[in-house]
N, C-alpha and C positions, 0 to 999 in steps of 0.2 A: 343279154349277157349277164350273167349271174353274178351278184355281190358277192366280192369274197368274204367268209367268214369270220368274225372277230375273233381274234386268240382271248379265251377265257381264263382271267385272273384269278387263280385261289389265293385269298388272303390268307398267310398263315397266322394263328394265334400267336401272340406273345408270350413268350416263355416267362412263367412267375420266378422271381430271383427269390429263393429261400433266404429265412434269416443268417443262416448258418452259411450260406453259400460264399467261397471265397472270392468270387469276383464284386460283391456288395453285399456290404451287412444292413437290413432294412429293422430298424427299431419297431416294435409294436406299438400301436398307439398308446394304450393303456398302460404300456413300461414308460413312454416317455412322459406320459401325465404322474406316473409312479416316481421317476425320478426328479420331476419340478418340484412335486410335493414334499419329497425329502428333503430337497434344497430351500424351499420357503420353510420348511417346520425349522431345519437346523438355524437357519437366519433367526427366526422367532425365540430359538432357545437361548440363542446368544443374546438378542433383545434382552430377554427376561433377567439373565444374571446380569447385565450391566444396569437395567433399569431397578433391579430388586436393591442393589447398592447405593441408591441414590435416597431412599427415606430410611435414613440413619442403619444403613444396612439391613433394612426390613427386620430389626431386631425389637419387634414389639407386634403382640398377637395377632394383631388386626391386620398388619401386613404382609408377615408370613401366612396367614390365612388366606388373604385375598391372593398369595403369590399359588399356593396349593391350590386352589380353585381354579386358578386360570392352568394351570398343569394339569388338572383332571380333567377340565372340560378341553384342551388341546389333545390329551392322549382319547377321548371318544372320539372326537372329531376325526384324529388319525385313524382310528381303527374302521371307523363307518368309511372315510374315504378309499382305503386301502382294500376292504372287502367288495365294494363298489367297484374299484379298477382292477383287482386281479382276480379277488374271491379265493378259491382254492388253490389256485394256481399259486401262489407263493406265501410260504407260510412265515411268518411275523420271526425276525430274527432273535428276539428273547428266548424263544424256544430252543436256542443254542446255548443258553445261560441260566438254565433252568435253576440248576443247584445253586449259582451265585445269588440271584435272586432269592429264591427260598430261604437263604441264609439270610439273606436283609430283611427279609418278610418276620424274622424273628423278634425283633428289636419293637415294631410296632404291636406286634399281636401278645409280647408278652407284657407290655406298657399297659394294652388294655386288661390282661387280666391281674396288673396291679392294683389297677382302679376299681375292679369288680371286689363285691363284699366277701373275700373267700381267707379272711384270716383266721378266722374262726376255726375252720377243719386244718389248721396248721400246728405243728407244735409250737410253742410260747416261745422257744428259743429262736426262731426264726423271725419273727416280729416284734423284737426288744425295741424298747424306747427307753430314755434314761428314765432315773428314780425322779424326776423333778416332773414328770408327767403323770399324772395319776392315773390308775387303770381304768379307770370310769371313762377317761377322756380319748383312750386309744381308738382309733379308727377300725371300723370293721375291715378294712382293705390294708392290703399290704403297704400300698401308698399313703404316705402321710398327707396328701394333696390331691387324691384321686381327679377332681376335673383338670388340674395341671397336666397330669398324666394322660389323658385322654385326649385334651389338647396336643400333648406332645407326640403321641401316636399319630391325629392328622398331620404334622408337618413332617414326620418319619415317612408317611405313605404318598407326601409331595416329593419327597428326594426321591423314593423308588420309583413314582411314575416317572419322574421326570429322565432317571438312569435308563428304564425302559424305551423312551423315546429315543435317548441319546443311542440306544444301541440299534434303534431301526434306522436311523439315517447315518450311522457311521461307519457303512458299509465299502465308502469308498475313500481311498487315501486323501486323492485330491480335493475334495470335497471338505475331508477332515482338517485337512492342511489350512483351506480357505476360511473355515470356520474357525481356527486358533488365532488367525492374522486376525479376521476381525474382533474375537473378544480379546485381543493383545491392545487393538488400538483403542476398543473401548475404557480398558483398564487405563491406558493411557490419557485419555482424557481426564477420568478422574484425577490422575495425578497432575494434570496440568492445573484444572481447577482447583486442588488443594493446594499448590504451587502459589497461584495468584491470590488465594484467599486470604493468605496467611503472610505473605511478602506484600501484596499490593493492597489490598481492601482491607488492611487493618484487622486481621484474623474474624474474617468474613465468616460467619456460619448459615447454611442454606435454614434452619430448622430452628433458630430463634439466637439468643446469644450464649456463647459459649460459657459455660460453669464451671470446666476445668481443661486442663492442656489448654492454658492460653499462652499463645506463641509457639504453639507445635501444632504441625500438619495435621490434621484430621478429616479434612474433605466433608464429605457428606457422612461418613461415621461417626461415633462419640468417642469409642477409643483407638487410640493411636495405634496401638499393636495389634486391633484387627484390621486397620488400614494396611498396616506395614503389611502383614501377611498378603493381603488382596494386591495389594502392589510389586509383592515378592512373586506371586505366582504370574503379574503380567510380565515382570522382567525375566524369569526362566522360560516362558514360552518367545519373548521375543530373542533371546539368546539361542534358542533351539534353532529358530526360523534364520537368524543371520547366520550361524554355520551350514545351516543346510543350503543355502542360499551360496554362501561361500564356496561350498564344497560342488555344487553345480558350476559356478563361473570357474573354478579352476579347472572341471573335463572340457569346459566350450572349445572351441576350435580358435584358433588365432585368426584376425582378419589380416590378410595376405602376410602369414607368418611373423605378425606383431600381433603384441598384447594390446588392447584397447582399454584405455582408464576408465573413460567416461560413458560406458556400456548402459542401457537401461537397468539391466541387471546389478550392475557394479553400482549404481547410482540406487537403488534400493538397498543393497546394503549398507552402505554409509545412512540412509534414512534409520535403517533398523539400528545400527550403531547408536547413533544419536537419539532414539527412542529409548536404548536401554540406559543412555547416560541421564536423562529425564526422570525415568523411574528410580534409577540410584539414589539421583538428587531427593525426589520426593520421600523416599525411604529414610534418608538420612534425616530429613527434615519432620519426621516422625517421632526423631531420638528415642525408637524403639530400639533398645539393644537385643534384645532376641530376636525383633523383627528382621535388624540387619544382618544377624549371626546365622537366622534359619535361610534369610535369601542367598547367603554367600554360600552356604553348606549346599543348598539346591542348585544355586547356579554351576557350581563345580562340579556337583554328580553331572549334569546335565554336558557341560563342556568335556567330561573326561570320557562318557559314554559314548556320545557322537564322535569324538575325534578317533575312539579306537574304532567306531564303525564303520568309520571312514578309511581306515587303515594308515592313520598319521601313525608314523615313529615315535617312539618313548622320548626319545630327545627332542625334538620337534613339540611334543605336547608339554613337556616342561616347562620348555622356551618361552612357548605361546603364554602358558599360566603366569609365569613369573613377568612377562609383559604386561598384561592385562590387571595383574594387582599393582604393579608398581604405579601404572598410568590413573587406575581407578583411586588407588589410596592419594595420591599427590594431588589429585585435582578435585575428586570430591569432600575428602576428608579436609583440605585448606579451605573449601569452599564454604561448607556446610557440617560438617562433622563434628564439629567441637561439640555440641550439645551430646551427642553420642559419645562420644569420646569422654566427657566429664562423668554421666553416669555410669558408664562402663568402670571408670576409678572406683567410684563408691559404691560399686553393687556388693561388694560383700557385707558392708555397713548397713545397707536398704534391705537386705533379705530376711532379718530377724521375723519380720510379721509374714512374710511368705511362709517360714520354716513354720510358725506357730500354727499357720493354715493348713501347712499337710499334714502336720500332727493331728490335728483335728480330724482331718477328712480320713487319715489313716485307722483313728481309733472309728469313725462310721463304717469304714469297711468290715474291721475287723466285728463291731457287735452285727451285723447282718453280713456275711461274706456269700452269700447264697440268694437271697432274695434282693437285697438293696432295699433302697426307701422310696422309690419309685420314680418313674423316670420323669423327668423337669422338677424334679423335687428338691434338687440341692438345697437352694437358698431357703428352704422352710427346715429342712432336716438339719441343717448345718445350726441353725439360730439354736435348735435345742442342745447342741452338745459345745457349741464354743463356750469358752472359759470367760470369767467377766475382766480379766484384764488383758484380754486379746489384743485387741486395739485400743487406743486411747483418744484418737485423733481422724481416724478414717472408719468405714461402715463396709465388711466386705459380705458380698453373698455369693460368691464364685470361689473354687477352688483353685483356680489360676492353674491349672493341670486338667486338661481334657480327660487322659487316662483315670485320673483318681476321681474325678466326677461320673464316669460312665461306670466304675465299679460302686462306685456308694449310690448311686442311682439305681443300678439293676443287676448289681451282683457281679461277683467274677467271672461267672459263665456267660452269660446274655453280655453283662458290660464288654465283653472281650470281642464280640461279634464284630464290630466297625474296625479293631484291628486287625482281626484274621479277615476281613475283605480286603482291605488295603495291601495285607501281605499277599493273597492270593492276585490282585491286581499287579504288583510288582513281579510274581512269578510268569506270570502271563507275556506282560511286556518283556521280560529278558529273554524267553523263551524266543519270542515274537523277532528280535532286533538278534537274535544268534542265527534265527535261520532266515536273517533277511526279509521277513514279510513285514506289509503296512509302509508307511512312512515314517523315515527316521527322525522327522522333526517333532512328528505329534508324540513317538515313543520317547523321544531322550525329555522333551518338554514335560510330558506325564511322570516320567521319573523324579525330575527334578521337581516338580509340583508337589507330589508325594512325600518329597524329601523335608521340602519348606514345610509341610501342614505337620509333619511327624516331629520334625524337632523342635517349631514354634510352640505346640500341644503342649512339652513339658512343662512351661513356665507360666502358659498364660491360655485363655478361651477362643482364641481365634475361629478354631471348627466347630463352635458351638453360637456362630453369627449366620444365620440363613443365608445370605449375598453369598459368604466365603464357602458355604458348603455347597451352594449350585455350581459356584465357578468349578471348585474342586471336581464333582461329580462328572461337569461336562467336558474339563481336559480328560481325567481319568476312564470317563466312560467312551471317550473317542478313542482312545488309544485299546481298548480291550474289546471295542465292539466286535462281534463275529462277523466272519464271511459271509456274502450274501448266500442266503438260502432259498433255494427256488425247487420245487418238485420236479423230477424229468418229466418229458412230455410222453403222454400216452398215444399209442397208437390211434384211438378215436378221436383224437384231439387233432386238428391241424393249426392249431394256436402256438404262435412261436412263443418258446419260454421268456420270462421275464430277464431284462437286462437294465439294470438299475446303476445308471450311471451319474 
C-alpha cells in the first residue's frame, strides 16, 4: 500500500512594514541614533550654560576662551557624527536660518576688520581720537586695542556656534521644553547656593573673599546685577512652565467626576511655584533694582502672552495678575525686599555718576558714529574721553548700558546687529504663537527672557557677561529653531526618511 504523500506547506514570506505604514511606524536605526545624539547634545548645552556661570560667570578671558573651545569642539563632533549617521539624507537645520546666521556673523567679521591695520586707508574723520593722544601714537587699526577685538571676535564666534547647535537640536517641542526645565533647575541651584552663601555661610564666596557687595547675594558671579539677570531668566522660565502645566491640568479629565488635588501633575505645579518663590527671593537678596524691575516686566509679558494663548478671559487675567502681585509683594518684600526698596527710594540721588558715564559714551559715539572704537575696547577708549572729575571714589570702565557699549565699540550700523537679531527673534516667536506652532512654554518663556535682557541692558551690562549670553542664546534659540528639514526620499533609495524625535 502506497503511503499517502504529505501535503507541501509553502512558507509565505513575511511582509515588510514600511516606515510610513499606518499599521506600525518603524524608526530607522540611523534616525534613532540621530535623535539620541540630539538629546545628548541638548543636555550638554544646558550643562555648559550652568557650568559657565560658576567661574565668575566666565567673565574672564581664560574661562570664555575655554567655553568657546568646547563649543567649537562640540560643533565639529556633531557635524562628523551627523554625516556618519544620515549623510545627505538630512540637511543641517541651520540651512533654514541662513539669513539669521549671516547677520550674526557680521559682528565678529567686523571685529576682525577693526583689528587689521586699515586705518591709513580711511578718511581721518572716521578714526578720530581726542587731542590728548598725539597723532604719532594713533593705532594703525580702527580698534584702539586690536588684540582685544580679535579675542572678542573669538568669543562672538563661540556664541554663534552655540546658537547653530541649538538650532540643530531644537526640532522637537517636547525636547525643547524638557531642556528648559533642566536649565531652570540649574539656575534654581545657583539661587539656592547664593541664598545659603549670603545668609548661612557668612557671605561666602566661591572664588575668594568678596571685595564688593558685602551682605548682598552674588553667588558665583561678581556683580549683583549680572546674577539678577541670570536668576530672572530662571524665574521667567519657571513661570512659563508653571502656566503651561496648569493649562494642561485644567484640561485633564476628572477622576470619576471629581477634581483630584494631589495628582502628580498638580504636585509638579506646586513645586514649580515654590521654585518661582525661591528665585524671586534670591533676586531680592541681590538688591538689584533694575534686576527686580526687569524680571517683573519679563514675567508679566510671559504671563500675559500665555494666558492669551490659552484663551483666558481678560477679567480672569487681570484678577490672576492682581492676586500674584499682592501675594508676591506681601511675602517677598516683607521678608527680603528692604534692600531693594531702600535703594529704589534713593535712585534719583545715585544716578549722577551713571548720567555722567552716559554723557561720555554719547560723546564717544558722536566722535566715531560709523566705525566705532573696536570690539571689546570700551574700557580702553572710555579712559581717553572721561573727564577728570567724573568719579572721585569709584572706578568705571563699563558704560552700564549695553546699547551704548555696542554703538561705541562697533558704530551705529554694526553695533545695532544684536538688537536687530533680537527683534527678528521676537517676530518669529509671535508668528509661531499666532499660528499655534511650537511649545507655548518655550515660546512664552523666550519672549519673557528677551524682555528681561532688553530692559536690564538699559542700565547695566548683564548681557555682556558670557554666562548670561549663553543662557539667553539657548532659550531664544530653542524658541526660534526651524522645523525639521529632511530631503524627500528618492525612488532609487529604499531607506526611510529621517524622523527626529
